C-alpha positions as CSV (number, residue, x, y, z in Angstrom):
1,M,-27.5,-36.4,-27.7
2,F,-30.1,-37.9,-30.3
3,Y,-30.9,-34.3,-31.0
4,Y,-27.2,-34.1,-32.3
5,I,-27.0,-37.6,-34.1
6,A,-30.4,-36.6,-35.7
7,D,-29.2,-33.5,-36.8
8,Y,-25.8,-34.8,-38.5
9,L,-27.9,-37.9,-39.9
10,Q,-30.8,-35.6,-41.1
11,R,-28.0,-32.4,-43.0
12,C,-25.6,-35.4,-44.5
13,C,-27.5,-38.3,-44.8
14,D,-30.8,-36.9,-45.5
15,V,-32.0,-40.2,-43.2
16,P,-36.0,-39.9,-43.2
17,G,-37.9,-39.8,-40.4
18,A,-34.5,-37.7,-38.1
19,G,-36.2,-34.6,-38.3
20,V,-38.3,-35.6,-35.7
21,F,-36.1,-34.7,-33.2
22,Q,-35.9,-31.6,-34.1
23,Y,-40.1,-30.9,-31.9
24,I,-39.7,-30.9,-28.6
25,S,-43.2,-32.2,-28.3
26,F,-41.7,-35.6,-29.7
27,R,-38.1,-35.6,-27.5
28,T,-40.3,-35.3,-24.4
29,A,-43.0,-37.9,-25.5
30,A,-39.8,-39.9,-25.7
31,A,-37.6,-38.3,-22.0
32,V,-41.0,-39.1,-20.7
33,I,-41.4,-43.2,-21.7
34,V,-37.5,-43.7,-21.0
35,S,-37.6,-42.4,-17.5
36,L,-40.2,-44.4,-16.8
37,L,-38.9,-47.9,-18.2
38,I,-35.4,-46.6,-16.5
39,S,-37.2,-46.4,-13.0
40,L,-39.6,-49.3,-13.6
41,V,-36.4,-51.9,-14.3
42,F,-33.3,-50.3,-12.9
43,G,-35.8,-49.5,-9.3
44,T,-36.6,-53.5,-9.6
45,K,-33.0,-54.2,-9.7
46,W,-32.1,-51.4,-7.0
47,I,-34.4,-52.3,-4.8
48,K,-33.0,-56.0,-4.5
49,Y,-29.7,-54.9,-4.1
50,L,-30.7,-52.8,-1.2
51,N,-32.7,-55.5,0.5
52,K,-29.9,-57.6,-0.6
53,K,-27.1,-55.3,1.4
54,Q,-30.0,-55.0,3.6
55,V,-30.0,-51.2,3.4
56,G,-33.3,-50.6,5.3
57,E,-34.7,-47.4,7.3
58,T,-34.3,-47.2,10.5
59,I,-37.7,-46.0,12.2
60,R,-38.2,-43.8,15.1
61,D,-41.0,-44.6,17.7
62,L,-43.8,-41.9,17.4
63,G,-46.2,-43.9,18.4
64,L,-48.0,-43.6,14.9
65,E,-50.5,-46.6,13.6
66,G,-48.3,-48.8,11.0
67,Q,-45.0,-46.7,11.4
68,L,-43.1,-49.8,13.0
69,A,-44.2,-52.1,10.0
70,K,-42.0,-49.5,8.0
71,Q,-38.9,-51.0,9.8
72,G,-36.2,-52.3,7.7
73,T,-37.7,-51.0,4.2
74,P,-34.9,-49.8,1.7
75,T,-34.2,-46.6,1.5
76,M,-31.5,-44.4,-0.7
77,G,-34.4,-45.1,-3.6
78,G,-33.8,-41.5,-4.6
79,L,-31.1,-43.2,-7.3
80,I,-33.8,-44.5,-8.9
81,I,-35.4,-40.8,-9.6
82,L,-32.0,-39.0,-10.4
83,A,-31.1,-42.1,-13.1
84,S,-35.0,-41.4,-14.1
85,I,-34.2,-38.0,-14.3
86,L,-30.5,-37.1,-15.3
87,I,-30.4,-40.2,-18.6
88,P,-33.2,-39.3,-20.6
89,T,-32.3,-35.5,-20.4
90,L,-28.2,-36.5,-21.3
91,L,-30.3,-38.2,-24.4
92,F,-33.3,-36.3,-25.4
93,A,-32.1,-33.0,-24.4
94,K,-29.9,-29.9,-26.2
95,L,-26.9,-30.0,-24.0
96,D,-26.2,-26.6,-25.1
97,N,-28.8,-24.9,-23.4
98,I,-27.9,-23.1,-20.5
99,Y,-30.9,-23.8,-18.8
100,I,-30.5,-27.6,-19.4
101,L,-27.4,-27.6,-17.9
102,L,-28.2,-25.3,-14.6
103,M,-31.1,-28.7,-14.0
104,I,-28.5,-30.6,-14.2
105,F,-26.4,-29.4,-12.3
106,T,-28.8,-29.2,-9.6
107,T,-30.0,-32.5,-9.8
108,V,-26.8,-33.9,-9.4
109,W,-25.7,-31.3,-6.5
110,L,-28.4,-32.4,-4.1
111,G,-28.7,-35.5,-5.4
112,S,-25.1,-36.1,-3.8
113,V,-25.5,-34.0,-0.5
114,G,-28.6,-36.6,-0.2
115,F,-26.6,-39.2,-0.9
116,L,-23.9,-38.5,1.5
117,D,-26.6,-38.0,3.9
118,D,-28.7,-41.3,3.6
119,Y,-24.5,-42.7,3.2
120,I,-24.2,-41.7,6.7
121,K,-27.4,-42.9,8.2
122,V,-27.2,-45.8,6.6
123,F,-23.7,-47.4,6.5
124,R,-22.3,-45.6,9.3
125,K,-25.2,-46.2,11.3
126,N,-25.4,-42.0,12.2
127,K,-29.1,-41.5,12.7
128,N,-28.5,-37.7,12.4
129,G,-27.3,-37.7,9.1
130,L,-25.2,-34.8,7.4
131,S,-25.1,-32.1,9.7
132,G,-27.9,-29.4,9.0
133,K,-25.5,-26.8,8.4
134,Y,-23.2,-28.4,5.5
135,K,-27.2,-29.2,4.3
136,I,-27.6,-25.3,4.2
137,L,-24.3,-24.7,2.6
138,A,-24.3,-26.9,-0.4
139,Q,-27.9,-25.1,-0.7
140,V,-26.5,-21.7,-0.4
141,I,-23.6,-22.4,-3.0
142,L,-26.6,-23.9,-5.6
143,G,-28.3,-20.4,-5.3
144,I,-24.9,-18.5,-6.0
145,V,-24.3,-20.7,-8.6
146,V,-27.6,-20.8,-10.1
147,G,-28.4,-16.3,-9.3
148,A,-24.8,-15.7,-10.8
149,T,-25.8,-17.7,-14.2
150,M,-28.7,-16.5,-14.7
151,Y,-27.6,-12.8,-13.5
152,L,-24.0,-12.9,-16.0
153,S,-25.4,-15.3,-18.3
154,N,-25.6,-13.6,-21.9
155,S,-28.0,-16.9,-22.8
156,V,-30.5,-16.0,-19.9
157,V,-32.4,-13.4,-21.7
158,L,-35.7,-12.1,-22.0
159,R,-37.8,-10.3,-25.0
160,E,-39.7,-7.9,-24.3
161,K,-43.1,-7.0,-26.2
162,L,-43.1,-4.4,-27.9
163,P,-45.9,-0.8,-27.7
164,P,-49.2,-2.0,-29.9
165,S,-48.4,0.1,-32.7
166,G,-51.9,0.1,-34.7
167,P,-55.0,-1.9,-36.1
168,S,-52.5,-4.2,-38.3
169,I,-50.3,-5.7,-35.5
170,E,-54.0,-7.9,-34.5
171,Q,-53.3,-9.7,-37.7
172,H,-50.0,-11.2,-37.0
173,V,-50.9,-14.8,-36.8
174,S,-47.5,-16.7,-37.8
175,G,-44.9,-17.0,-35.6
176,S,-42.4,-15.3,-37.6
177,D,-45.2,-11.8,-37.9
178,L,-45.4,-12.6,-34.0
179,S,-41.4,-11.8,-34.0
180,S,-41.9,-8.7,-34.7
181,K,-44.5,-8.0,-31.5
182,F,-41.0,-8.7,-29.7
183,K,-38.1,-6.2,-29.2
184,S,-35.4,-8.2,-32.0
185,E,-32.7,-9.1,-29.0
186,G,-33.2,-10.7,-26.1
187,I,-32.1,-8.6,-22.9
188,K,-30.7,-9.2,-19.7
189,S,-33.3,-8.6,-17.0
190,T,-34.2,-9.5,-13.1
191,K,-37.7,-9.1,-13.8
192,T,-40.1,-11.5,-12.7
193,T,-44.2,-12.6,-12.8
194,I,-46.6,-11.7,-10.4
195,P,-49.0,-13.4,-10.1
196,F,-53.2,-12.1,-10.6
197,V,-51.7,-8.6,-11.6
198,K,-52.8,-7.3,-15.1
199,D,-49.5,-6.2,-16.6
200,N,-47.8,-8.7,-14.1
201,E,-44.0,-7.7,-14.5
202,F,-41.6,-6.5,-11.5
203,D,-37.9,-5.9,-11.4
204,Y,-35.8,-6.7,-8.4
205,A,-34.0,-3.9,-9.0
206,V,-36.8,-2.0,-8.7
207,L,-35.9,-2.8,-4.7
208,L,-32.7,-1.1,-4.9
209,K,-34.1,2.4,-6.8
210,W,-32.9,4.9,-3.6
211,L,-29.1,3.8,-4.5
212,G,-29.4,6.2,-7.4
213,P,-29.7,6.3,-10.9
214,D,-27.2,3.0,-11.6
215,Y,-29.0,1.2,-9.2
216,E,-29.7,-1.6,-11.8
217,K,-26.2,-2.5,-11.5
218,Y,-26.9,-4.2,-8.4
219,A,-29.9,-6.1,-8.7
220,Y,-27.5,-9.1,-7.6
221,L,-27.5,-7.6,-4.2
222,I,-31.5,-8.9,-4.3
223,F,-31.6,-11.4,-6.7
224,I,-28.9,-13.8,-5.6
225,P,-30.1,-14.1,-1.9
226,L,-33.5,-14.0,-3.1
227,V,-32.9,-17.2,-5.1
228,I,-30.9,-19.0,-2.7
229,F,-33.9,-18.6,-0.4
230,I,-36.3,-20.1,-2.6
231,I,-33.8,-22.7,-3.0
232,A,-33.5,-23.3,0.7
233,A,-37.1,-23.3,1.6
234,V,-38.3,-25.5,-1.2
235,S,-36.1,-28.2,-1.3
236,N,-36.1,-28.3,2.7
237,G,-40.3,-28.4,2.2
238,A,-39.8,-31.5,0.1
239,N,-37.7,-33.3,2.3
240,L,-40.1,-32.4,5.2
241,T,-43.5,-34.1,3.1
242,D,-41.2,-36.6,2.7
243,G,-43.1,-38.6,5.5
244,M,-45.5,-41.1,4.0
245,D,-45.6,-43.6,1.2
246,G,-46.0,-41.9,-2.0
247,L,-46.4,-38.1,-0.8
248,A,-43.6,-36.1,-1.6
249,T,-43.5,-38.2,-4.9
250,G,-47.0,-37.6,-6.1
251,T,-46.8,-34.2,-5.1
252,S,-43.4,-33.5,-6.6
253,A,-45.2,-35.2,-10.0
254,I,-47.9,-32.9,-9.9
255,I,-45.7,-29.7,-9.3
256,G,-43.5,-30.9,-12.5
257,A,-46.4,-31.0,-14.7
258,T,-47.5,-27.8,-14.0
259,L,-44.3,-26.6,-14.5
260,G,-43.1,-28.1,-17.4
261,L,-46.8,-26.8,-18.9
262,L,-45.4,-23.2,-17.9
263,A,-42.0,-23.8,-19.6
264,W,-43.6,-24.7,-23.2
265,V,-46.0,-21.4,-23.5
266,S,-43.2,-19.3,-21.7
267,G,-40.6,-20.3,-24.6
268,N,-43.1,-20.4,-27.4
269,I,-43.5,-16.8,-28.9
270,V,-47.2,-17.2,-30.1
271,F,-48.6,-18.5,-26.6
272,A,-46.1,-16.2,-24.8
273,D,-48.4,-13.7,-27.5
274,Y,-51.4,-15.0,-26.4
275,L,-51.4,-14.9,-22.7
276,N,-49.6,-12.1,-22.6
277,I,-46.7,-13.4,-21.2
278,M,-43.2,-13.3,-21.1
279,Y,-41.3,-15.0,-23.9
280,L,-38.2,-16.2,-22.8
281,P,-35.9,-17.9,-25.2
282,N,-34.6,-21.7,-25.2
283,T,-36.8,-22.3,-22.3
284,G,-39.3,-24.6,-24.4
285,E,-36.2,-27.0,-24.2
286,L,-36.7,-27.4,-20.3
287,T,-39.9,-29.2,-20.6
288,I,-37.5,-32.7,-21.8
289,F,-35.8,-32.6,-18.2
290,I,-39.3,-31.8,-16.2
291,G,-40.9,-34.7,-19.0
292,S,-38.0,-37.0,-17.3
293,F,-38.9,-35.5,-13.7
294,V,-42.9,-36.3,-14.0
295,G,-41.7,-39.8,-15.4
296,G,-39.2,-40.5,-12.8
297,C,-41.9,-39.5,-10.4
298,I,-44.4,-41.0,-11.5
299,G,-42.1,-44.6,-12.4
300,F,-40.7,-44.4,-8.4
301,L,-44.6,-44.4,-7.2
302,W,-44.7,-47.5,-8.3
303,Y,-42.7,-49.2,-5.9
304,N,-43.2,-46.0,-3.5
305,S,-47.0,-46.1,-2.9
306,Y,-48.7,-47.6,-0.2
307,P,-46.8,-50.0,1.1
308,A,-44.1,-48.7,0.4
309,Q,-41.1,-50.7,-1.2
310,V,-38.4,-48.6,-1.0
311,F,-37.9,-44.7,0.3
312,M,-36.2,-41.8,-1.4
313,G,-34.3,-40.8,1.6
314,D,-32.8,-37.4,1.0
315,T,-31.6,-38.6,-1.6
316,G,-34.4,-38.2,-3.7
317,S,-36.2,-35.2,-1.6
318,L,-33.3,-32.9,-1.9
319,A,-33.2,-32.9,-5.6
320,L,-36.6,-32.6,-6.4
321,G,-37.2,-29.7,-4.2
322,G,-34.3,-28.1,-5.5
323,S,-35.4,-28.9,-9.0
324,I,-38.4,-27.4,-8.6
325,A,-37.1,-24.5,-7.3
326,V,-34.5,-23.7,-10.0
327,F,-36.7,-24.6,-12.6
328,A,-39.3,-22.1,-11.6
329,I,-36.9,-19.3,-11.2
330,I,-35.2,-20.3,-14.5
331,I,-38.9,-19.3,-16.0
332,R,-39.6,-16.7,-13.9
333,K,-42.6,-18.3,-11.7
334,E,-40.8,-18.1,-8.4
335,L,-43.3,-16.1,-7.1
336,L,-46.2,-18.7,-8.1
337,I,-44.3,-21.4,-5.7
338,P,-46.1,-20.5,-2.9
339,I,-49.4,-21.3,-4.7
340,L,-48.4,-24.1,-6.6
341,C,-46.1,-25.9,-3.4
342,G,-48.5,-25.4,-1.2
343,I,-48.2,-28.5,-0.2
344,F,-44.5,-28.1,0.7
345,L,-45.4,-24.7,2.2
346,M,-47.7,-26.1,4.7
347,E,-45.7,-28.8,5.9
348,S,-43.0,-26.6,6.6
349,L,-45.2,-24.2,8.3
350,S,-46.7,-26.5,10.5
351,V,-42.9,-27.2,11.7
352,I,-41.8,-23.5,11.8
353,L,-45.0,-22.9,13.7
354,Q,-44.8,-25.6,16.0
355,V,-41.3,-25.2,17.5
356,S,-41.9,-21.5,17.4
357,Y,-44.8,-21.8,19.9
358,F,-43.3,-24.5,22.1
359,K,-40.3,-22.9,22.8
360,I,-42.4,-19.5,23.1
361,T,-45.0,-20.9,25.8
362,K,-42.3,-22.9,27.2
363,R,-40.7,-19.8,28.4
364,R,-43.8,-18.0,29.5
365,F,-45.7,-21.0,31.1
366,G,-42.6,-23.5,31.7
367,A,-43.9,-25.8,29.8
368,G,-44.1,-26.0,26.2
369,R,-47.5,-26.2,24.5
370,R,-48.2,-27.6,20.6
371,I,-50.2,-25.5,18.0
372,F,-50.9,-29.5,16.2
373,K,-51.0,-32.8,17.4
374,M,-47.7,-33.2,15.6
375,S,-45.6,-31.6,12.8
376,P,-45.4,-31.8,10.1
377,L,-48.5,-31.6,8.7
378,H,-49.3,-34.9,7.3
379,H,-48.2,-36.2,11.0
380,H,-51.1,-34.1,12.6
381,F,-53.9,-36.0,10.9
382,Q,-52.0,-39.4,11.4
383,V,-52.5,-38.8,15.3
384,L,-56.7,-37.6,14.8
385,G,-56.6,-41.1,13.1
386,Y,-56.9,-40.9,9.3
387,P,-55.1,-43.8,7.6
388,E,-52.1,-42.7,5.8
389,P,-53.2,-43.4,2.1
390,K,-56.6,-41.1,2.7
391,I,-54.5,-38.5,3.9
392,V,-51.9,-39.1,1.0
393,Q,-54.5,-38.7,-1.5
394,R,-56.4,-36.0,0.1
395,F,-53.2,-33.9,0.3
396,M,-52.4,-35.0,-3.6
397,I,-55.8,-33.7,-4.6
398,V,-55.1,-30.3,-2.8
399,G,-52.2,-30.6,-4.7
400,I,-54.3,-31.1,-7.7
401,I,-56.6,-27.9,-7.1
402,L,-53.5,-25.7,-6.3
403,A,-52.3,-26.8,-9.8
404,V,-55.1,-25.5,-11.4
405,I,-55.1,-22.1,-9.5
406,T,-51.6,-21.9,-10.6
407,I,-52.3,-22.4,-14.1
408,I,-55.5,-20.0,-14.6
409,T,-53.4,-17.3,-13.3
410,L,-51.5,-17.2,-17.0
411,K,-55.5,-15.3,-17.6
412,L,-57.0,-14.6,-14.4
413,R,-55.4,-11.0,-13.6
């Protein structure tokens, strides 16, 4: 909103300073600050309201140290995160940008699903919450909307690099000169980035080459199911990670900051040329959204760090995971998710392996056996006797290492 007001004031009245809103860097910084302020101010009032209404978490006794002390801690704190993401985005981003609209829809959609789940648990006193099949259905619907929009919208394009035409091409230094190194018009494509590989672009449509010369027309048969899978995997992974004070929040902030950097360089023609990566016009605007995302996570961490004053609930965890997934898909970096979201991946795999191994051994030996002391993985270390704050801090250190590895894939090929 402020972008359009400032643009009008600059054009009509030549108001000094209005032009600063043209810069993505300024609007991103403003979004981070406003997001932090919203989470800190609104967070205090919301927690007081939840305490007054006795909207507390019901803790299932698993015999873990300090677990019962969390009984009654307010939940549904994810609304603090949602407000901290959406309000600054609406204030500072270009709302006609297709990528911003997709991110807003993702946040609202999965935030609403998570809110409904928390509402059923807290107010209806149904500890099972929203049925798992409805959560999956919501994720499938989101995947179809995001996949179809990216596949069909004429606003979602990439500009391919032209092959070198001679020595003079190395002399280009300005943005306008660099433009001549890319095709003048954006193209529709289902290409993505493969990490650690030179000339690291892969088109999903190639997997359907066996269909004949018109195989590219059917790329949606691969692309949309893949989008659905990624959204479901990452949002559920974030949900599983949300089992210790500050763990999902801190990890999401690290992932968000990394994705923001990737979006910024992908949407900037100078850095796209220098790093020899895909140039994705208009994706730079996404840094405003991700700035709000990171600010919201850090602000919420103020209350969610050990010992937590509030839990985010599914309202926050589903929205955070889904936003990360859709953001990565939009900037064509979804194949980096196993590295960048390695914490989410480990948590999810620990549950899958634990359940699968238990069922297999039960059929074979008559009694189920376990790989881990308890799953998800963070509870395994808790059973081993590690204090909760130490586990969270070490997981976040691992998250930072994975983020650094993700960033260096831009040059390490």
